[in-house]
C-alpha positions in Angstrom: -85.6 -68.0 -39.8 -81.7 -67.3 -39.1 -81.5 -65.5 -42.1 -84.6 -63.5 -40.9 -83.7 -63.2 -37.5 -79.9 -61.7 -38.6 -81.6 -59.2 -40.9 -83.6 -58.1 -37.9 -80.6 -57.6 -35.6 -78.6 -55.6 -38.4 -82.1 -53.4 -39.0 -81.8 -52.7 -35.3 -78.4 -51.9 -35.1 -78.4 -49.5 -38.0 -80.9 -47.5 -36.4 -79.3 -47.7 -33.3 -75.8 -45.8 -34.8 -78.3 -43.7 -36.6 -80.0 -42.4 -33.4 -76.2 -42.4 -31.4 -75.0 -40.1 -34.7 -78.2 -38.3 -34.2 -77.2 -37.5 -30.5 -73.4 -36.6 -31.5 -74.5 -34.0 -33.6 -77.2 -32.6 -31.7 -74.7 -32.4 -28.3 -71.8 -31.2 -31.0 -74.0 -27.9 -32.2 -74.9 -27.2 -28.7 -71.7 -27.7 -27.2 -70.4 -25.3 -30.5 -73.2 -23.2 -29.6 -71.9 -22.8 -25.9 -68.7 -22.2 -27.0 -69.6 -19.1 -29.1 -71.5 -18.0 -25.9 -68.6 -18.3 -23.9 -66.5 -16.1 -26.2 -69.2 -13.2 -25.7 -69.1 -13.8 -21.8 -65.1 -13.7 -21.9 -65.0 -10.6 -24.1 -67.5 -8.4 -22.1 -65.9 -9.5 -19.3 -62.2 -8.2 -20.8 -63.6 -4.9 -21.8 -65.4 -4.1 -18.2 -61.3 -5.2 -16.8 -60.4 -2.6 -19.3 -62.8 0.2 -18.3 -66.4 -0.5 -19.9 -69.5 0.3 -17.9 -72.2 0.8 -20.6 -74.5 1.8 -18.0 -72.2 4.3 -16.8 -71.8 5.9 -19.8 -68.2 4.1 -20.9 -67.9 2.5 -24.1 -65.0 -0.3 -24.9 -64.2 -1.8 -29.0 -62.1 -4.2 -29.7 -60.9 -3.9 -33.0 -60.5 -7.3 -35.5 -61.7 -9.1 -33.2 -61.4 -13.0 -33.7 -61.5 -16.2 -31.9 -59.6 -19.2 -31.4 -59.0 -22.3 -29.3 -61.8 -24.6 -30.1 -63.2 -27.0 -28.9 -60.8 -26.7 -25.5 -60.7 -23.7 -24.5 -61.5 -20.0 -25.5 -59.4 -17.7 -27.1 -59.8 -14.2 -27.9 -57.5 -11.7 -29.8 -58.3 -7.8 -30.7 -55.2 -5.4 -32.7 -56.8 -2.8 -30.7 -58.8 -2.2 -28.1 -59.9 2.1 -27.3 -62.3 2.8 -24.1 -64.0 6.1 -23.8 -65.4 7.5 -20.5 -67.6 10.0 -21.4 -69.4 10.9 -18.5 -65.6 11.1 -16.9 -63.7 13.0 -19.7 -60.9 10.1 -19.9 -60.3 7.8 -23.1 -57.6 5.4 -23.5 -56.0 3.1 -26.6 -54.3 -0.3 -26.1 -52.1 -2.0 -28.7 -52.9 -6.2 -29.3 -55.2 -7.8 -26.6 -55.0 -11.8 -26.4 -57.8 -13.2 -23.3 -58.2 -17.0 -23.3 -60.5 -19.3 -20.5 -61.2 -22.7 -20.4 -64.8 -23.9 -22.1 -66.2 -24.9 -18.5 -65.2 -22.0 -16.2 -65.1 -18.9 -18.6 -65.2 -16.6 -15.7 -61.2 -17.0 -14.9 -60.2 -15.5 -17.7 -55.9 -14.9 -18.7 -55.3 -12.5 -20.3 -52.3 -10.0 -21.9 -52.0 -6.4 -23.4 -49.1 -5.5 -25.5 -47.9 -1.9 -25.6 -47.6 1.1 -26.1 -50.9 2.5 -24.5 -52.2 5.8 -24.4 -54.7 7.7 -22.0 -55.9 11.5 -22.3 -58.4 13.4 -20.3 -60.0 16.3 -20.9 -58.1 18.1 -18.2 -55.2 17.9 -20.0 -53.6 15.0 -18.6 -51.5 12.5 -21.3 -50.1 9.5 -19.8 -48.0 7.1 -22.6 -46.7 3.8 -21.3 -45.0 1.1 -22.6 -43.9 -2.4 -21.1 -41.9 -5.7 -21.9 -44.8 -8.1 -20.4 -48.3 -7.4 -18.8 -50.3 -10.4 -17.6 -53.6 -10.3 -16.2 -55.8 -12.6 -14.8 -59.6 -12.2 -13.7 -62.8 -13.7 -11.9 -66.0 -12.7 -13.1 -69.0 -12.2 -10.8 -72.5 -11.6 -11.9 -71.9 -8.9 -14.4 -68.7 -7.7 -13.7 -65.7 -8.7 -12.5 -65.2 -9.9 -8.7 -61.5 -10.4 -8.6 -58.2 -9.5 -10.8 -54.5 -9.3 -10.5 -52.3 -7.6 -12.7 -48.4 -8.2 -13.4 -46.2 -5.6 -15.4 -42.2 -5.9 -15.8 -40.4 -2.9 -17.6 -42.5 -0.3 -17.2 -41.6 2.8 -18.7 -44.5 5.5 -18.7 -44.9 9.6 -19.4 -47.1 12.0 -17.7 -47.7 15.2 -19.1 -50.0 18.3 -18.5 -51.2 20.6 -21.1 -52.2 22.7 -18.4 -49.1 23.4 -16.8 -46.7 22.3 -18.7 -45.5 19.6 -16.4 -44.5 16.2 -16.8 -43.1 13.3 -15.2 -41.4 10.4 -16.5 -41.7 7.2 -14.6 -40.3 3.9 -14.9 -40.7 0.3 -12.5 -38.7 -3.0 -13.5 -42.0 -5.3 -11.5 -45.3 -4.0 -10.7 -48.1 -6.2 -9.6 -51.8 -5.1 -8.6 -54.0 -7.2 -7.1 -57.8 -6.0 -6.6 -61.1 -8.4 -5.0 -64.1 -7.6 -3.5 -64.4 -8.5 0.0 -68.3 -8.3 0.8 -69.4 -4.7 0.3 -65.9 -3.8 0.5 -62.9 -3.4 -1.7 -59.3 -5.2 -0.9 -56.7 -2.9 -3.1 -52.9 -3.8 -2.6 -49.9 -2.7 -5.1 -46.2 -3.4 -5.3 -43.7 -1.5 -7.0 -40.1 -2.9 -7.4 -37.2 -0.5 -8.3 -39.2 2.7 -9.3 -37.4 5.8 -10.6 -39.1 9.2 -11.1 -37.6 12.1 -13.1 -39.8 15.5 -12.7 -39.6 18.2 -15.2 -37.3 21.4 -13.5 -36.3 19.1 -10.7 -32.4 19.5 -9.9 -32.2 16.0 -9.1 -33.8 12.6 -10.3 -36.0 11.0 -7.2 -34.2 8.1 -5.2 -34.4 4.4 -6.6 -37.3 3.0 -4.7 -39.5 -0.2 -3.7 -42.9 0.7 -2.3 -45.8 -1.1 -1.7 -49.5 -0.7 -0.2 -52.5 -2.5 0.7 -55.8 -0.5 1.1 -59.4 -1.5 2.2 -62.5 0.8 1.2 -65.1 0.4 3.0 -68.6 -0.6 0.8 -66.6 0.0 -2.4 -66.7 -3.6 -4.1 -69.0 -1.7 -7.1 -66.1 0.2 -7.7 -64.5 -3.5 -9.3 -67.2 -4.4 -11.3 -69.0 -0.5 -12.3 -72.2 -0.9 -10.6 -70.6 1.7 -8.1 -70.9 5.7 -10.2 -70.0 7.9 -7.5 -66.2 7.5 -7.3 -64.0 7.9 -4.0 -65.8 11.1 -3.0 -67.4 10.2 0.3 -65.2 7.4 0.8 -64.2 5.9 4.3 -61.0 2.9 4.5 -58.4 1.7 5.9 -54.6 2.2 4.9 -53.5 -1.3 6.3 -49.7 -0.4 5.1 -48.1 2.0 3.0 -43.9 1.0 2.9 -41.4 3.2 0.8 -37.7 1.6 0.6 -35.0 3.6 -1.0 -32.2 1.5 0.4 -29.4 1.1 3.1 -32.1 0.6 5.8 -33.9 4.1 5.1 -37.6 3.3 4.8 -41.1 5.2 5.8 -43.7 3.5 7.1 -47.4 4.5 7.1 -50.8 3.2 8.3 -53.8 4.4 9.3 -57.9 4.8 9.0 -58.9 7.8 6.5 -61.6 9.5 4.5 -62.9 11.5 1.7 -65.3 14.2 2.2 -67.9 15.1 -0.4 -65.6 17.4 -2.2 -62.6 15.5 -1.9 -60.4 16.5 0.9 -59.0 14.1 2.6 -58.8 13.4 6.6 -57.3 10.5 8.7 -55.4 9.6 11.0 -52.5 7.6 10.8 -49.2 6.1 12.0 -45.7 7.2 10.5 -42.7 5.5 10.9 -39.1 6.2 9.7 -36.3 4.4 9.4 -32.6 6.2 9.1 -34.3 10.0 10.0 -30.7 11.2 9.0 -29.8 9.3 5.8 -33.4 10.5 4.6 -33.1 13.9 5.5 -29.9 13.7 2.9 -31.4 12.2 0.2 -34.7 14.7 0.2 -32.1 17.5 0.7 -30.2 16.3 -2.2 -33.4 16.1 -4.9 -34.6 19.5 -3.4 -31.9 21.9 -2.4 -34.4 24.5 -2.2 -36.0 23.1 0.6 -32.9 22.2 2.6 -33.5 24.3 5.7 -37.0 23.3 6.0 -36.1 19.6 5.6 -32.9 20.1 8.3 -35.5 21.8 10.5 -37.4 18.7 10.0 -34.9 16.4 10.9 -33.8 18.1 14.1 -37.8 17.9 15.0 -37.8 14.3 14.3 -34.7 13.3 15.9 -35.7 15.3 19.3 -38.8 13.3 18.9 -36.6 9.9 18.6 -34.9 11.6 21.9 -31.7 11.5 19.4 -32.1 8.3 18.1 -32.4 7.9 13.8 -35.7 5.8 14.2 -39.3 7.3 15.1 -42.8 6.7 15.0 -45.1 9.6 14.9 -48.9 10.8 14.5 -49.7 11.9 11.3 -53.0 14.2 10.8 -54.7 15.2 7.7 -57.6 17.6 8.3 -59.8 17.9 5.3 -56.1 18.1 3.1 -53.9 20.0 6.0 -51.0 18.0 6.9 -49.7 17.8 10.3 -47.3 15.7 12.1 -47.6 15.6 15.4 -50.6 17.4 15.6 -48.3 20.8 15.7 -45.9 20.9 13.0 -47.6 22.0 9.8 -46.4 20.1 6.5 -48.7 22.0 4.0 -52.2 21.0 2.2 -52.6 18.5 -0.9 -55.2 19.2 -3.3 -58.7 17.0 -2.9 -59.4 14.1 -5.8 
């Protein structure tokens, strides 16, 4: 009886181990399938972050795609990435892409791009860029991107127009961009440190500047996830603050509500604050000697508004692209978007 009982126990133990082994194999298979499904999710959201929107006529391609990180993370690499917007006539090429996300949170993606990169438009504009480091994080929401943050160090860019022959070379030590959906609105912020711009045929390079801006676009959350195909025309928003700092206390700040009409012209009521009016005038005169008389006149007017001081706060009005200071000093017209 003892031998018979031991045989039954051994048989049950073997069956239990076989069942357990079978469950492990099934779970491993499901996990592996889920991992490969998640890789597709990561790939789709990375391409969306770079601009792909299939339903809007924008196609993205990842050359020599490879996956890694199994089993605890999801990694993706592409030798090159191309994005082609046939609707707007824009194409872009990027170098090596690397991306990763936790298996249990595949909608939180970290990714990086190596330079160089190039963007071309059918309007004859070409932007070539390189950088020391580009890192980005995104949070996917639904079928698109709900939040993104990008940091670029050591940016160098050349902007050229084949139509006008004009070119601009731009460098920036550090750049940060943040975009997020806020209900139906879109919040966007950018900061640039130690930026320089050299414009072709300008007598002097522009002063080294650090800039930042924060803006909310009403009802434009879809610009981030790709569901909005209307662009910025017909859009209203609020410029919370835009700051230009060229050092030595020379700071200019702009804020206020604005809108673009159906033709792309800007209208808005802004508050403009200028610190160090005189030194600002000197810097602009050095950069634009041909406009010396206009700058001198504007500086005198601003000092008069500041009661002889060197700090002033004035109204800047945009009326379908026509700019004026304090409602009576014309500043020119800016083109539509």
